[in-house]
Structures are given as C-alpha cells and as structure tokens.
C-alpha positions in Angstrom: 97.5 50.7 -64.8 98.6 54.2 -65.7 96.3 56.6 -63.8 94.5 56.7 -60.6 91.3 56.4 -62.5 92.5 53.2 -64.0 93.4 51.9 -60.5 90.0 53.0 -59.2 88.1 51.2 -61.9 90.2 48.1 -61.5 89.7 48.1 -57.7 85.9 48.8 -58.1 85.7 45.7 -60.4 87.6 43.3 -58.1 86.0 44.4 -54.9 82.5 44.1 -56.4 83.4 40.6 -57.5 85.2 39.5 -54.4 83.0 41.0 -51.7 79.6 41.0 -53.5 79.4 44.8 -53.3 77.6 47.1 -55.6 80.0 49.1 -57.7 77.8 52.1 -56.9 78.9 51.7 -53.2 82.6 51.6 -54.1 83.4 55.3 -54.2 86.6 57.1 -53.4 85.2 58.4 -50.1 83.9 55.0 -48.9 85.3 53.9 -45.6 86.5 50.3 -46.0 85.2 49.0 -42.6 82.2 51.3 -41.9 80.7 51.7 -45.3 81.9 48.5 -47.1 82.2 46.1 -44.1 85.7 45.1 -45.2 87.5 43.4 -42.2 91.2 42.5 -41.8 90.7 39.1 -43.3 89.1 40.7 -46.4 91.9 43.2 -46.6 94.4 40.3 -46.7 92.5 38.6 -49.4 92.4 41.9 -51.4 96.2 42.4 -51.0 96.7 38.8 -52.4 94.5 39.5 -55.3 96.2 42.9 -56.0 99.6 41.2 -55.9 98.5 38.5 -58.4 97.0 41.1 -60.8 99.7 43.7 -60.7 102.7 41.4 -60.5 104.1 43.6 -57.7 105.0 42.7 -54.2 102.6 44.3 -51.8 103.7 45.0 -48.3 100.8 44.8 -45.7 102.5 47.8 -44.0 101.7 49.9 -47.1 98.0 49.5 -46.4 98.2 49.8 -42.6 96.8 53.3 -42.6 94.3 52.8 -45.5 90.8 53.7 -44.4 89.0 54.7 -47.6 88.9 53.5 -51.2 91.0 56.5 -52.2 93.7 55.5 -49.7 93.9 52.1 -51.4 93.9 53.7 -54.9 96.7 56.0 -53.9 98.7 53.2 -52.5 98.2 50.8 -55.4 99.0 53.6 -57.9 102.2 54.4 -56.0 103.3 50.7 -56.0 102.4 50.1 -59.7 104.1 53.3 -60.8 107.4 52.6 -59.0 
C-alpha cells in the first residue's frame, strides 16, 4: 500500500466485508463508533485483520486515539510506510 488513497480503499473493502457496512458509509470523516457502530471488540478484530494483511505488527496503542476512518488510514499508512 503506497498511498493514503490505497490504504483508504483497502480499509473500505475490509470494513464493508467484516462489519456488513455500505462502502458509501465508509468515508474519511465517518466516526467509528457514532457513524459506523464500531465498538472496541470490532476494533480488535479489525487490527487482527490489518496485521494479517499488511504483515506488520500493529500495536493497539497506535489506534487508541483513532476516532475517524481518516485516523485509521493515517495510522495504517504510517505503519506500512515504516
């Protein structure tokens, strides 16, 4: 995953699949809990999936302050670019 756009598209696909969300609802400004109903258990499942797909170790602390899809995109992009 080279660009933030790549990360966003990837995230949109796996979140739509995992959480049965409409890709149209998965936008950068969407709040994970308020708009998408993603709870802490869902977040852990997502981190496991991201680790499997990126091959990178993902520290839950990295996502502690993630509130929106863009926050997750920024964090995943930073991890995969390192």
